[in-house]
Structures are given as structure tokens and as C-alpha cells.
C-alpha positions, -999 to +999 in steps of 0.1 A: -372+028+005-374-003+025-381-038+006-417-036+019-427-002+006-407-010-025-429-039-029-459-022-025-448+007-052-444-025-073-480-039-067-492-003-072-477+002-106-494-033-115-524-026-113-516-001-145-523-035-162-550-046-154-578-060-181-548-052-204-525-081-203-549-112-210-534-145-212-511-132-194-509-116-156-503-079-143-468-070-129-450-041-117-411-033-114-390-010-102-350-001-099-336+011-065-301+021-061-280+012-029-297+047-013-332+030-019-342+060-041-361+048-071-342+048-104-367+034-127-407+021-131-423-002-152-456-022-155-466-047-180-490-043-209-499-053-245-489-028-272-516-007-282-526-035-319-530-061-290-495-079-290-473-093-264-456-061-247-428-058-233-428-072-195-424-049-161-389-059-159-377-048-197-394-015-191-374-007-160-345-020-171-344+003-207-356+032-183-325+029-162-300+020-185-267+017-171-280+025-140-291-001-137-255-019-129-252-028-094-290-019-084-317-042-068-348-048-089-380-053-072-406-072-088-442-087-081-440-118-101-406-138-104-387-130-135-392-152-166-376-179-178-384-185-212-386-178-250-424-168-260-435-137-281-402-119-259-371-132-243-368-141-212-366-117-186-339-134-165-314-136-190-318-090-198-313-090-154-280-106-154-270-092-191-283-053-172-255-059-141-283-064-116-269-078-081-302-085-064-336-093-073-365-091-053-401-106-054-429-114-045-454-143-061-432-176-075-441-182-114-470-211-108-470-221-150-441-243-155-438-229-187-423-194-177-407-208-138-371-212-128-359-178-134-347-174-098-333-203-101-315-191-132-304-161-118-295-172-084-269-192-103-253-161-123-246-148-088-268-123-080-293-123-048-325-136-049-348-125-022-389-139-023-419-138-007-422-097+000-454-088+004-468-120-008-502-122+005-509-085-012-498-094-045-513-127-048-545-107-040-540-080-067-532-106-095-561-129-082-577-137-116-548-144-133-536-168-100-577-177-101-573-190-141-542-210-132-557-231-109-591-235-120-594-236-153-619-209-157-619-171-156-623-153-123-662-138-124-668-102-108-701-096-101-715-060-105-748-047-086-763-015-078-790-016-056-812+006-031-805-003+007-836-030+005-821-046-022-839-034-052-827-031-086-851-010-100-889+001-094-922-020-097-926+000-130-891-014-144-876+019-138-841+016-131-817+051-144-807+063-121-807+040-088-771+054-081-752+080-083-728+093-112-700+089-088-704+055-087-714+048-123-681+066-133-662+038-104-683+012-125-665+029-158-632+022-146-642-016-129-649-024-165-618-009-180-598-034-154-617-064-170-609-084-203-650-089-212-684-077-201-711-107-194-746-098-197-780-113-209-804-108-238-828-098-208-808-071-195-801-054-233-836-055-242-847-040-211-820-015-205-805-011-242-771-007-219-736+005-242-712-009-215-684+004-223-655+017-205-660+054-205-629+061-189-607+095-203-576+074-218-588+042-224-592+036-261-594-010-260-628-020-242-636-048-229-659-078-254-689-074-245-708-107-245-745-111-248-762-145-231-794-158-240-818-171-271-839-139-273-827-119-306-809-088-301-821-060-328-792-044-347-804-010-335-792-023-300-764+002-285-745-030-277-744-038-313-721-004-325-687-002-329-675+011-297-663-018-290-665-059-300-699-078-290-700-117-290-738-128-290-741-165-272-774-177-284-775-200-251-776-200-217-750-230-213-722-214-189-700-238-207-704-223-239-689-187-220-663-205-205-653-218-239-655-185-255-636-169-227-606-195-225-604-190-265-597-152-258-573-157-231-596-140-208-586-134-170-618-119-158-649-110-168-672-084-153-707-098-151-731-068-151-768-087-154-806-084-139-812-112-113-820-143-135-782-146-148-771-136-118-787-161-097-776-188-121-741-178-116-747-177-077-767-211-077-734-228-097-710-213-074-694-194-100-694-158-086-661-156-072-661-114-055-687-091-062-686-050-062-723-039-043-729-002-053-759+006-027-777+040-027-791+053+006-825+051-005-855+025-003-879+015-027-901-014-007-910-032-041-899-038-076-868-060-092-851-073-064-809-079-067-812-116-074-844-144-076-855-178-057-813-192-047-835-225-038-823-213-001-842-230+025-826-226+057-794-208+072-770-235+064-774-233+028-768-191+026-739-180+004-710-163+026-688-133+014-663-120+033-665-081+034-634-070+016-636-034+017-664-005+025-660+022+006-679+058+000-685+068-032-690+102-047-698+139-020-725+151-003-756+144-010-748+121-033-725+095-019-732+055-021-712+031-007-692+004-025-690-031-011-658-052-027-672-087-016-652-118-016-671-157-016-657-177+005-638-206-011-628-186-039-585-193-046 
């Protein structure tokens, strides 16, 4: 296994931590011997009680045991070099006898950085920048939060080919297929909080949980708006924590998310709230689930954005187009990145 293939595997491992590491990054690690054979693997996530869990490097080192001596550690992020809720990974790597460390991206957090220098000073070969762009994209939410002092915002929309999310009579269950909704549940599990509006809650009574096998901790549900939500609403149930923010002020949302340590918010709402985020240039990426059907009229996925000519349009980059489901139940998932989001 060459270094690029090994780093790609570490990157894949890190994805298992999505939604489970905030306010910290997702990290994947593996240890390989001189022949390139994988000895051990690990990824970072919190403990079941929400406390700080073992870092990816520590998980892999503990699994490898004595086999780590003289081996190579592959990790997506520069090993940390500070005492926080856990001890420095750099110290554990040195103690384990690792001979070479390969990582993708430098730690931009000044408190935790410096691990590479410490490892080199201890005589360990250190290689950085392997698959850097790929790993940066996978860890984009945390990196964005570090650079922009707000969470990364993902919007989810389910619509017809002509851009409607509901028929003229308000009916919307269901435009997209079961497979598409299962995919949305997985997306929810990878986010720290789900943001919706009082209007959506009153109109659709959504549960907004991550109904994914093995997921026991659901994202926080945040409801924005000034209207009263009845206690009988599904979102007020005990399946997941719910925070009501009785305001339309988005800064109050960001203040709450910052206090909770959120890296990534998932916006699931109607056109009023979606459009307010778009007008404020606060949507960093969008997952657009399209069903192969037409309505011709109804509730549009966005309201008036105040755009008068093409030069004012809001552009996205198509990251990926994926077919979800099988047969006549197939839908399309478009993964769109807002231009200028970094």
C-alpha cells in the first residue's frame, strides 16, 4: 500500500466521526508495517457520554500494541502537541516507537499545532501534505469554522424537477423516495444540529432525527421563529434535544451554535428561511434531492432573492451528482458547494 492509498483509507475512516467530534475535527489514522500491510486503524469520536474520546492516533496505537514499534503512522491531521482533555498524541507516538509519521494537513489551531516539529526533534521521519486537498474537503466543516468563526452550513432541499417542494394545496409527503429520505437521515447523523423554522414545524410537524441503525445520539434540533410551537409537536419529543430560539435573528442562532461547539449545521426548512440564508450568503453547501416529477405550480424551493439580472445570481459548484434508489423510485442527489465558501 503506497502513501496515497493509505491516506485515502485514513480519510475514509475519519468520515465515521462526522457528527461525533465537535468542537474538534474528524481524524482518521492507521498504522502500516514495512511491507505496507495495515496493522491497526482508528478514528476520533466522543465517548458515549459526550466526553472527550481517544484521538484517532491513540486508538490505532493501542490496537497495534508492540507491533507499532518501527512502523509508519498515517493520519489525516498533524498529531496534536498539547495537554487538553487528553495527553499529546505526539508523546504517545514517540513512546510507541513509531519510525515515520505521514499526515495530510497541518493543524491550523495554534493551541494544538507543533506536533510535527516535536516528532522530528525526536528523530522520527515526518512527511506532510499527502492527499491534502482531499482531506481538507472531508474536514471542510471544522476548517471553515476555524477560519470564519461560525459553523459550516449545509442546506437540504427535496424538490421536483421544476423546483417545487409542495403542491398548491400544501401537500408534500412524499415528493422524494424512501431511499432519498434514508440518505437524508444519514446526512443528519453527520451534522451537529438541524435548523428549521416555526413555519415548517407548524406546517409539516417533522421529527427531524437521524433514523440510522446504530445511531443513538441525534443532532440538536433548533427551531427559529416567533410563533408558538405546541407541546404536542413531534419536535418537542424526547428523541433528541430541542432548542427554541424565539427570534428571526440569525446571530442568535450562531451564538447558540458556538456555545454548543457545533462544527456543522443542517438547514431543513421552507423557502422563507432558506431564502433568508441565501440572501445573507450563509449557505456553504446544498444537497438537492430531485424527484423525476413535475408539479407546474405550488410552493417553490426559494422565495424572491432580490435578483434582478444574471450578474446577481447565486452560483454553486456541482461537486457530485448521485442516483439514489433503484428502478422507478430513483431520485437524484446533487451536492453543490457555494462559490467562495472556504
